[in-house]
mmCIF file of the N, C-alpha and C atoms, coordinates in Angstrom:
data_MODEL
# 
_entry.id   MODEL 
# 
loop_
_atom_site.group_PDB 
_atom_site.id 
_atom_site.type_symbol 
_atom_site.label_atom_id 
_atom_site.label_alt_id 
_atom_site.label_comp_id 
_atom_site.label_asym_id 
_atom_site.label_entity_id 
_atom_site.label_seq_id 
_atom_site.pdbx_PDB_ins_code 
_atom_site.Cartn_x 
_atom_site.Cartn_y 
_atom_site.Cartn_z 
_atom_site.occupancy 
_atom_site.B_iso_or_equiv 
_atom_site.pdbx_formal_charge 
_atom_site.auth_seq_id 
_atom_site.auth_comp_id 
_atom_site.auth_asym_id 
_atom_site.auth_atom_id 
_atom_site.pdbx_PDB_model_num 
ATOM 1   N N  . MET A 1 1  ? 81.697 88.252  127.681 1.00 0.00 ? 1  MET A N  1 
ATOM 2   C CA . MET A 1 1  ? 81.189 89.328  126.857 1.00 0.00 ? 1  MET A CA 1 
ATOM 3   C C  . MET A 1 1  ? 82.158 89.646  125.720 1.00 0.00 ? 1  MET A C  1 
ATOM 4   N N  . MET A 1 2  ? 83.445 89.670  126.020 1.00 0.00 ? 2  MET A N  1 
ATOM 5   C CA . MET A 1 2  ? 84.439 89.995  125.005 1.00 0.00 ? 2  MET A CA 1 
ATOM 6   C C  . MET A 1 2  ? 84.467 88.936  123.908 1.00 0.00 ? 2  MET A C  1 
ATOM 7   N N  . SER A 1 3  ? 84.329 87.667  124.264 1.00 0.00 ? 3  SER A N  1 
ATOM 8   C CA . SER A 1 3  ? 84.364 86.637  123.231 1.00 0.00 ? 3  SER A CA 1 
ATOM 9   C C  . SER A 1 3  ? 83.133 86.717  122.337 1.00 0.00 ? 3  SER A C  1 
ATOM 10  N N  . LEU A 1 4  ? 81.997 87.139  122.886 1.00 0.00 ? 4  LEU A N  1 
ATOM 11  C CA . LEU A 1 4  ? 80.793 87.311  122.075 1.00 0.00 ? 4  LEU A CA 1 
ATOM 12  C C  . LEU A 1 4  ? 81.022 88.409  121.042 1.00 0.00 ? 4  LEU A C  1 
ATOM 13  N N  . PHE A 1 5  ? 81.614 89.512  121.457 1.00 0.00 ? 5  PHE A N  1 
ATOM 14  C CA . PHE A 1 5  ? 81.927 90.602  120.536 1.00 0.00 ? 5  PHE A CA 1 
ATOM 15  C C  . PHE A 1 5  ? 82.893 90.116  119.470 1.00 0.00 ? 5  PHE A C  1 
ATOM 16  N N  . ASP A 1 6  ? 83.905 89.375  119.865 1.00 0.00 ? 6  ASP A N  1 
ATOM 17  C CA . ASP A 1 6  ? 84.873 88.852  118.907 1.00 0.00 ? 6  ASP A CA 1 
ATOM 18  C C  . ASP A 1 6  ? 84.205 87.933  117.899 1.00 0.00 ? 6  ASP A C  1 
ATOM 19  N N  . GLU A 1 7  ? 83.318 87.079  118.354 1.00 0.00 ? 7  GLU A N  1 
ATOM 20  C CA . GLU A 1 7  ? 82.609 86.171  117.454 1.00 0.00 ? 7  GLU A CA 1 
ATOM 21  C C  . GLU A 1 7  ? 81.736 86.949  116.480 1.00 0.00 ? 7  GLU A C  1 
ATOM 22  N N  . GLU A 1 8  ? 81.100 88.003  116.975 1.00 0.00 ? 8  GLU A N  1 
ATOM 23  C CA . GLU A 1 8  ? 80.257 88.828  116.111 1.00 0.00 ? 8  GLU A CA 1 
ATOM 24  C C  . GLU A 1 8  ? 81.111 89.516  115.045 1.00 0.00 ? 8  GLU A C  1 
ATOM 25  N N  . GLN A 1 9  ? 82.249 90.038  115.431 1.00 0.00 ? 9  GLN A N  1 
ATOM 26  C CA . GLN A 1 9  ? 83.157 90.677  114.482 1.00 0.00 ? 9  GLN A CA 1 
ATOM 27  C C  . GLN A 1 9  ? 83.657 89.667  113.448 1.00 0.00 ? 9  GLN A C  1 
ATOM 28  N N  . ILE A 1 10 ? 83.975 88.484  113.892 1.00 0.00 ? 10 ILE A N  1 
ATOM 29  C CA . ILE A 1 10 ? 84.453 87.436  112.986 1.00 0.00 ? 10 ILE A CA 1 
ATOM 30  C C  . ILE A 1 10 ? 83.361 87.079  111.980 1.00 0.00 ? 10 ILE A C  1 
ATOM 31  N N  . MET A 1 11 ? 82.121 86.977  112.433 1.00 0.00 ? 11 MET A N  1 
ATOM 32  C CA . MET A 1 11 ? 81.016 86.645  111.533 1.00 0.00 ? 11 MET A CA 1 
ATOM 33  C C  . MET A 1 11 ? 80.792 87.761  110.514 1.00 0.00 ? 11 MET A C  1 
ATOM 34  N N  . LYS A 1 12 ? 80.913 89.009  110.939 1.00 0.00 ? 12 LYS A N  1 
ATOM 35  C CA . LYS A 1 12 ? 80.755 90.128  110.005 1.00 0.00 ? 12 LYS A CA 1 
ATOM 36  C C  . LYS A 1 12 ? 81.865 90.110  108.959 1.00 0.00 ? 12 LYS A C  1 
ATOM 37  N N  . MET A 1 13 ? 83.089 89.840  109.398 1.00 0.00 ? 13 MET A N  1 
ATOM 38  C CA . MET A 1 13 ? 84.205 89.775  108.460 1.00 0.00 ? 13 MET A CA 1 
ATOM 39  C C  . MET A 1 13 ? 84.011 88.631  107.470 1.00 0.00 ? 13 MET A C  1 
ATOM 40  N N  . TYR A 1 14 ? 83.547 87.496  107.963 1.00 0.00 ? 14 TYR A N  1 
ATOM 41  C CA . TYR A 1 14 ? 83.301 86.334  107.109 1.00 0.00 ? 14 TYR A CA 1 
ATOM 42  C C  . TYR A 1 14 ? 82.227 86.649  106.065 1.00 0.00 ? 14 TYR A C  1 
ATOM 43  N N  . ALA A 1 15 ? 81.140 87.288  106.516 1.00 0.00 ? 15 ALA A N  1 
ATOM 44  C CA . ALA A 1 15 ? 80.058 87.646  105.591 1.00 0.00 ? 15 ALA A CA 1 
ATOM 45  C C  . ALA A 1 15 ? 80.569 88.627  104.535 1.00 0.00 ? 15 ALA A C  1 
ATOM 46  N N  . ASN A 1 16 ? 81.400 89.570  104.928 1.00 0.00 ? 16 ASN A N  1 
ATOM 47  C CA . ASN A 1 16 ? 81.963 90.524  103.982 1.00 0.00 ? 16 ASN A CA 1 
ATOM 48  C C  . ASN A 1 16 ? 82.853 89.813  102.968 1.00 0.00 ? 16 ASN A C  1 
ATOM 49  N N  . ASP A 1 17 ? 83.643 88.849  103.420 1.00 0.00 ? 17 ASP A N  1 
ATOM 50  C CA . ASP A 1 17 ? 84.495 88.084  102.514 1.00 0.00 ? 17 ASP A CA 1 
ATOM 51  C C  . ASP A 1 17 ? 83.662 87.316  101.492 1.00 0.00 ? 17 ASP A C  1 
ATOM 52  N N  . ILE A 1 18 ? 82.562 86.735  101.937 1.00 0.00 ? 18 ILE A N  1 
ATOM 53  C CA . ILE A 1 18 ? 81.664 85.997  101.042 1.00 0.00 ? 18 ILE A CA 1 
ATOM 54  C C  . ILE A 1 18 ? 81.075 86.948  100.005 1.00 0.00 ? 18 ILE A C  1 
ATOM 55  N N  . GLU A 1 19 ? 80.627 88.128  100.442 1.00 0.00 ? 19 GLU A N  1 
ATOM 56  C CA . GLU A 1 19 ? 80.059 89.110  99.517  1.00 0.00 ? 19 GLU A CA 1 
ATOM 57  C C  . GLU A 1 19 ? 81.100 89.572  98.505  1.00 0.00 ? 19 GLU A C  1 
ATOM 58  N N  . LYS A 1 20 ? 82.313 89.784  98.970  1.00 0.00 ? 20 LYS A N  1 
ATOM 59  C CA . LYS A 1 20 ? 83.371 90.244  98.065  1.00 0.00 ? 20 LYS A CA 1 
ATOM 60  C C  . LYS A 1 20 ? 83.704 89.162  97.034  1.00 0.00 ? 20 LYS A C  1 
ATOM 61  N N  . GLU A 1 21 ? 83.724 87.913  97.455  1.00 0.00 ? 21 GLU A N  1 
ATOM 62  C CA . GLU A 1 21 ? 83.994 86.813  96.523  1.00 0.00 ? 21 GLU A CA 1 
ATOM 63  C C  . GLU A 1 21 ? 82.873 86.701  95.486  1.00 0.00 ? 21 GLU A C  1 
ATOM 64  N N  . THR A 1 22 ? 81.628 86.914  95.919  1.00 0.00 ? 22 THR A N  1 
ATOM 65  C CA . THR A 1 22 ? 80.499 86.898  94.994  1.00 0.00 ? 22 THR A CA 1 
ATOM 66  C C  . THR A 1 22 ? 80.634 88.025  93.976  1.00 0.00 ? 22 THR A C  1 
ATOM 67  N N  . ASP A 1 23 ? 80.984 89.224  94.448  1.00 0.00 ? 23 ASP A N  1 
ATOM 68  C CA . ASP A 1 23 ? 81.198 90.352  93.534  1.00 0.00 ? 23 ASP A CA 1 
ATOM 69  C C  . ASP A 1 23 ? 82.338 90.057  92.570  1.00 0.00 ? 23 ASP A C  1 
ATOM 70  N N  . ARG A 1 24 ? 83.378 89.401  93.056  1.00 0.00 ? 24 ARG A N  1 
ATOM 71  C CA . ARG A 1 24 ? 84.524 89.075  92.202  1.00 0.00 ? 24 ARG A CA 1 
ATOM 72  C C  . ARG A 1 24 ? 84.102 88.129  91.070  1.00 0.00 ? 24 ARG A C  1 
ATOM 73  N N  . LYS A 1 25 ? 83.326 87.119  91.403  1.00 0.00 ? 25 LYS A N  1 
ATOM 74  C CA . LYS A 1 25 ? 82.865 86.174  90.377  1.00 0.00 ? 25 LYS A CA 1 
ATOM 75  C C  . LYS A 1 25 ? 81.940 86.855  89.374  1.00 0.00 ? 25 LYS A C  1 
ATOM 76  N N  . THR A 1 26 ? 81.096 87.745  89.874  1.00 0.00 ? 26 THR A N  1 
ATOM 77  C CA . THR A 1 26 ? 80.216 88.504  88.979  1.00 0.00 ? 26 THR A CA 1 
ATOM 78  C C  . THR A 1 26 ? 81.056 89.361  88.045  1.00 0.00 ? 26 THR A C  1 
ATOM 79  N N  . ALA A 1 27 ? 82.049 90.041  88.594  1.00 0.00 ? 27 ALA A N  1 
ATOM 80  C CA . ALA A 1 27 ? 82.921 90.900  87.781  1.00 0.00 ? 27 ALA A CA 1 
ATOM 81  C C  . ALA A 1 27 ? 83.669 90.078  86.739  1.00 0.00 ? 27 ALA A C  1 
ATOM 82  N N  . GLU A 1 28 ? 84.128 88.891  87.098  1.00 0.00 ? 28 GLU A N  1 
ATOM 83  C CA . GLU A 1 28 ? 84.823 88.018  86.141  1.00 0.00 ? 28 GLU A CA 1 
ATOM 84  C C  . GLU A 1 28 ? 83.915 87.717  84.950  1.00 0.00 ? 28 GLU A C  1 
ATOM 85  N N  . ARG A 1 29 ? 82.664 87.381  85.226  1.00 0.00 ? 29 ARG A N  1 
ATOM 86  C CA . ARG A 1 29 ? 81.727 87.080  84.137  1.00 0.00 ? 29 ARG A CA 1 
ATOM 87  C C  . ARG A 1 29 ? 81.495 88.306  83.270  1.00 0.00 ? 29 ARG A C  1 
ATOM 88  N N  . MET A 1 30 ? 81.385 89.468  83.892  1.00 0.00 ? 30 MET A N  1 
ATOM 89  C CA . MET A 1 30 ? 81.151 90.699  83.139  1.00 0.00 ? 30 MET A CA 1 
ATOM 90  C C  . MET A 1 30 ? 82.355 91.056  82.280  1.00 0.00 ? 30 MET A C  1 
ATOM 91  N N  . ILE A 1 31 ? 83.537 90.866  82.810  1.00 0.00 ? 31 ILE A N  1 
ATOM 92  C CA . ILE A 1 31 ? 84.765 91.154  82.051  1.00 0.00 ? 31 ILE A CA 1 
ATOM 93  C C  . ILE A 1 31 ? 84.862 90.212  80.853  1.00 0.00 ? 31 ILE A C  1 
ATOM 94  N N  . LYS A 1 32 ? 84.559 88.936  81.082  1.00 0.00 ? 32 LYS A N  1 
ATOM 95  C CA . LYS A 1 32 ? 84.624 87.958  79.992  1.00 0.00 ? 32 LYS A CA 1 
ATOM 96  C C  . LYS A 1 32 ? 83.676 88.322  78.857  1.00 0.00 ? 32 LYS A C  1 
ATOM 97  N N  . LYS A 1 33 ? 82.478 88.817  79.197  1.00 0.00 ? 33 LYS A N  1 
ATOM 98  C CA . LYS A 1 33 ? 81.518 89.190  78.159  1.00 0.00 ? 33 LYS A CA 1 
ATOM 99  C C  . LYS A 1 33 ? 81.994 90.388  77.356  1.00 0.00 ? 33 LYS A C  1 
ATOM 100 N N  . GLY A 1 34 ? 82.763 91.263  77.981  1.00 0.00 ? 34 GLY A N  1 
ATOM 101 C CA . GLY A 1 34 ? 83.359 92.390  77.283  1.00 0.00 ? 34 GLY A CA 1 
ATOM 102 C C  . GLY A 1 34 ? 82.386 93.462  76.815  1.00 0.00 ? 34 GLY A C  1 
ATOM 103 N N  . LYS A 1 35 ? 81.229 93.526  77.407  1.00 0.00 ? 35 LYS A N  1 
ATOM 104 C CA . LYS A 1 35 ? 80.225 94.495  76.963  1.00 0.00 ? 35 LYS A CA 1 
ATOM 105 C C  . LYS A 1 35 ? 80.215 95.776  77.792  1.00 0.00 ? 35 LYS A C  1 
ATOM 106 N N  . MET A 1 36 ? 80.951 95.777  78.896  1.00 0.00 ? 36 MET A N  1 
ATOM 107 C CA . MET A 1 36 ? 80.960 96.936  79.785  1.00 0.00 ? 36 MET A CA 1 
ATOM 108 C C  . MET A 1 36 ? 82.396 97.347  80.070  1.00 0.00 ? 36 MET A C  1 
ATOM 109 N N  . THR A 1 37 ? 82.581 98.612  80.340  1.00 0.00 ? 37 THR A N  1 
ATOM 110 C CA . THR A 1 37 ? 83.900 99.089  80.753  1.00 0.00 ? 37 THR A CA 1 
ATOM 111 C C  . THR A 1 37 ? 84.114 98.716  82.221  1.00 0.00 ? 37 THR A C  1 
ATOM 112 N N  . LEU A 1 38 ? 85.352 98.778  82.650  1.00 0.00 ? 38 LEU A N  1 
ATOM 113 C CA . LEU A 1 38 ? 85.634 98.491  84.054  1.00 0.00 ? 38 LEU A CA 1 
ATOM 114 C C  . LEU A 1 38 ? 84.941 99.503  84.969  1.00 0.00 ? 38 LEU A C  1 
ATOM 115 N N  . GLU A 1 39 ? 84.821 100.732 84.527  1.00 0.00 ? 39 GLU A N  1 
ATOM 116 C CA . GLU A 1 39 ? 84.129 101.748 85.320  1.00 0.00 ? 39 GLU A CA 1 
ATOM 117 C C  . GLU A 1 39 ? 82.660 101.388 85.509  1.00 0.00 ? 39 GLU A C  1 
ATOM 118 N N  . GLU A 1 40 ? 82.032 100.891 84.451  1.00 0.00 ? 40 GLU A N  1 
ATOM 119 C CA . GLU A 1 40 ? 80.633 100.476 84.544  1.00 0.00 ? 40 GLU A CA 1 
ATOM 120 C C  . GLU A 1 40 ? 80.490 99.259  85.453  1.00 0.00 ? 40 GLU A C  1 
ATOM 121 N N  . ILE A 1 41 ? 81.427 98.346  85.352  1.00 0.00 ? 41 ILE A N  1 
ATOM 122 C CA . ILE A 1 41 ? 81.394 97.161  86.219  1.00 0.00 ? 41 ILE A CA 1 
ATOM 123 C C  . ILE A 1 41 ? 81.574 97.581  87.669  1.00 0.00 ? 41 ILE A C  1 
ATOM 124 N N  . ALA A 1 42 ? 82.455 98.539  87.925  1.00 0.00 ? 42 ALA A N  1 
ATOM 125 C CA . ALA A 1 42 ? 82.686 99.023  89.291  1.00 0.00 ? 42 ALA A CA 1 
ATOM 126 C C  . ALA A 1 42 ? 81.400 99.577  89.901  1.00 0.00 ? 42 ALA A C  1 
ATOM 127 N N  . ASP A 1 43 ? 80.556 100.172 89.070  1.00 0.00 ? 43 ASP A N  1 
ATOM 128 C CA . ASP A 1 43 ? 79.269 100.669 89.561  1.00 0.00 ? 43 ASP A CA 1 
ATOM 129 C C  . ASP A 1 43 ? 78.344 99.533  89.982  1.00 0.00 ? 43 ASP A C  1 
ATOM 130 N N  . CYS A 1 44 ? 78.515 98.367  89.377  1.00 0.00 ? 44 CYS A N  1 
ATOM 131 C CA . CYS A 1 44 ? 77.632 97.224  89.643  1.00 0.00 ? 44 CYS A CA 1 
ATOM 132 C C  . CYS A 1 44 ? 78.106 96.352  90.802  1.00 0.00 ? 44 CYS A C  1 
ATOM 133 N N  . VAL A 1 45 ? 79.395 96.308  91.015  1.00 0.00 ? 45 VAL A N  1 
ATOM 134 C CA . VAL A 1 45 ? 79.950 95.471  92.083  1.00 0.00 ? 45 VAL A CA 1 
ATOM 135 C C  . VAL A 1 45 ? 80.627 96.384  93.106  1.00 0.00 ? 45 VAL A C  1 
ATOM 136 N N  . SER A 1 46 ? 79.854 96.806  94.055  1.00 0.00 ? 46 SER A N  1 
ATOM 137 C CA . SER A 1 46 ? 80.270 97.867  94.965  1.00 0.00 ? 46 SER A CA 1 
ATOM 138 C C  . SER A 1 46 ? 81.426 97.514  95.893  1.00 0.00 ? 46 SER A C  1 
ATOM 139 N N  . LEU A 1 47 ? 81.683 96.248  96.111  1.00 0.00 ? 47 LEU A N  1 
ATOM 140 C CA . LEU A 1 47 ? 82.750 95.880  97.040  1.00 0.00 ? 47 LEU A CA 1 
ATOM 141 C C  . LEU A 1 47 ? 84.126 95.812  96.382  1.00 0.00 ? 47 LEU A C  1 
ATOM 142 N N  . LEU A 1 48 ? 84.185 95.965  95.067  1.00 0.00 ? 48 LEU A N  1 
ATOM 143 C CA . LEU A 1 48 ? 85.468 95.945  94.368  1.00 0.00 ? 48 LEU A CA 1 
ATOM 144 C C  . LEU A 1 48 ? 85.774 97.331  93.819  1.00 0.00 ? 48 LEU A C  1 
ATOM 145 N N  . SER A 1 49 ? 86.969 97.792  94.072  1.00 0.00 ? 49 SER A N  1 
ATOM 146 C CA . SER A 1 49 ? 87.377 99.091  93.550  1.00 0.00 ? 49 SER A CA 1 
ATOM 147 C C  . SER A 1 49 ? 87.777 98.950  92.084  1.00 0.00 ? 49 SER A C  1 
ATOM 148 N N  . LEU A 1 50 ? 87.902 100.086 91.424  1.00 0.00 ? 50 LEU A N  1 
ATOM 149 C CA . LEU A 1 50 ? 88.340 100.079 90.028  1.00 0.00 ? 50 LEU A CA 1 
ATOM 150 C C  . LEU A 1 50 ? 89.731 99.467  89.923  1.00 0.00 ? 50 LEU A C  1 
ATOM 151 N N  . GLU A 1 51 ? 90.588 99.763  90.878  1.00 0.00 ? 51 GLU A N  1 
ATOM 152 C CA . GLU A 1 51 ? 91.947 99.200  90.883  1.00 0.00 ? 51 GLU A CA 1 
ATOM 153 C C  . GLU A 1 51 ? 91.896 97.666  91.011  1.00 0.00 ? 51 GLU A C  1 
ATOM 154 N N  . GLU A 1 52 ? 91.026 97.158  91.876  1.00 0.00 ? 52 GLU A N  1 
ATOM 155 C CA . GLU A 1 52 ? 90.883 95.707  92.021  1.00 0.00 ? 52 GLU A CA 1 
ATOM 156 C C  . GLU A 1 52 ? 90.363 95.086  90.732  1.00 0.00 ? 52 GLU A C  1 
ATOM 157 N N  . LEU A 1 53 ? 89.462 95.774  90.045  1.00 0.00 ? 53 LEU A N  1 
ATOM 158 C CA . LEU A 1 53 ? 88.951 95.262  88.773  1.00 0.00 ? 53 LEU A CA 1 
ATOM 159 C C  . LEU A 1 53 ? 90.043 95.235  87.713  1.00 0.00 ? 53 LEU A C  1 
ATOM 160 N N  . LYS A 1 54 ? 90.902 96.243  87.711  1.00 0.00 ? 54 LYS A N  1 
ATOM 161 C CA . LYS A 1 54 ? 92.024 96.259  86.768  1.00 0.00 ? 54 LYS A CA 1 
ATOM 162 C C  . LYS A 1 54 ? 92.964 95.087  87.030  1.00 0.00 ? 54 LYS A C  1 
ATOM 163 N N  . GLU A 1 55 ? 93.217 94.809  88.305  1.00 0.00 ? 55 GLU A N  1 
ATOM 164 C CA . GLU A 1 55 ? 94.071 93.668  88.666  1.00 0.00 ? 55 GLU A CA 1 
ATOM 165 C C  . GLU A 1 55 ? 93.418 92.354  88.245  1.00 0.00 ? 55 GLU A C  1 
ATOM 166 N N  . LEU A 1 56 ? 92.115 92.247  88.460  1.00 0.00 ? 56 LEU A N  1 
ATOM 167 C CA . LEU A 1 56 ? 91.384 91.041  88.074  1.00 0.00 ? 56 LEU A CA 1 
ATOM 168 C C  . LEU A 1 56 ? 91.447 90.845  86.566  1.00 0.00 ? 56 LEU A C  1 
ATOM 169 N N  . GLU A 1 57 ? 91.250 91.903  85.803  1.00 0.00 ? 57 GLU A N  1 
ATOM 170 C CA . GLU A 1 57 ? 91.318 91.819  84.355  1.00 0.00 ? 57 GLU A CA 1 
ATOM 171 C C  . GLU A 1 57 ? 92.718 91.383  83.910  1.00 0.00 ? 57 GLU A C  1 
ATOM 172 N N  . ALA A 1 58 ? 93.746 91.912  84.545  1.00 0.00 ? 58 ALA A N  1 
ATOM 173 C CA . ALA A 1 58 ? 95.127 91.529  84.202  1.00 0.00 ? 58 ALA A CA 1 
ATOM 174 C C  . ALA A 1 58 ? 95.362 90.058  84.514  1.00 0.00 ? 58 ALA A C  1 
ATOM 175 N N  . GLU A 1 59 ? 94.872 89.589  85.642  1.00 0.00 ? 59 GLU A N  1 
ATOM 176 C CA . GLU A 1 59 ? 95.003 88.169  86.011  1.00 0.00 ? 59 GLU A CA 1 
ATOM 177 C C  . GLU A 1 59 ? 94.327 87.291  84.977  1.00 0.00 ? 59 GLU A C  1 
ATOM 178 N N  . MET A 1 60 ? 93.154 87.708  84.539  1.00 0.00 ? 60 MET A N  1 
ATOM 179 C CA . MET A 1 60 ? 92.393 86.912  83.574  1.00 0.00 ? 60 MET A CA 1 
ATOM 180 C C  . MET A 1 60 ? 93.104 86.849  82.226  1.00 0.00 ? 60 MET A C  1 
ATOM 181 N N  . THR A 1 61 ? 93.722 87.927  81.805  1.00 0.00 ? 61 THR A N  1 
ATOM 182 C CA . THR A 1 61 ? 94.418 87.921  80.515  1.00 0.00 ? 61 THR A CA 1 
ATOM 183 C C  . THR A 1 61 ? 95.700 87.106  80.590  1.00 0.00 ? 61 THR A C  1 
ATOM 184 N N  . GLU A 1 62 ? 96.316 87.023  81.773  1.00 0.00 ? 62 GLU A N  1 
ATOM 185 C CA . GLU A 1 62 ? 97.512 86.196  81.945  1.00 0.00 ? 62 GLU A CA 1 
ATOM 186 C C  . GLU A 1 62 ? 97.179 84.716  81.805  1.00 0.00 ? 62 GLU A C  1 
ATOM 187 N N  . LEU A 1 63 ? 95.987 84.341  82.238  1.00 0.00 ? 63 LEU A N  1 
ATOM 188 C CA . LEU A 1 63 ? 95.580 82.936  82.212  1.00 0.00 ? 63 LEU A CA 1 
ATOM 189 C C  . LEU A 1 63 ? 95.245 82.445  80.803  1.00 0.00 ? 63 LEU A C  1 
ATOM 190 N N  . VAL A 1 64 ? 94.945 83.360  79.910  1.00 0.00 ? 64 VAL A N  1 
ATOM 191 C CA . VAL A 1 64 ? 94.542 82.978  78.558  1.00 0.00 ? 64 VAL A CA 1 
ATOM 192 C C  . VAL A 1 64 ? 95.740 82.705  77.696  1.00 0.00 ? 64 VAL A C  1 
# 
């Protein structure tokens, strides 16, 4: 029974990681377009905080 619970928790964590990565890629595209503020993007990608978006934007500008 305990291993079933652990597997279920692992699957939920994995699904959350996938969703967060999808939100991150969406946010990257939105930042690149430059048509929205980070606050507006934060409203669209619920799994990323404004602070995470600021870090992502800084990472992207370092790469350029």
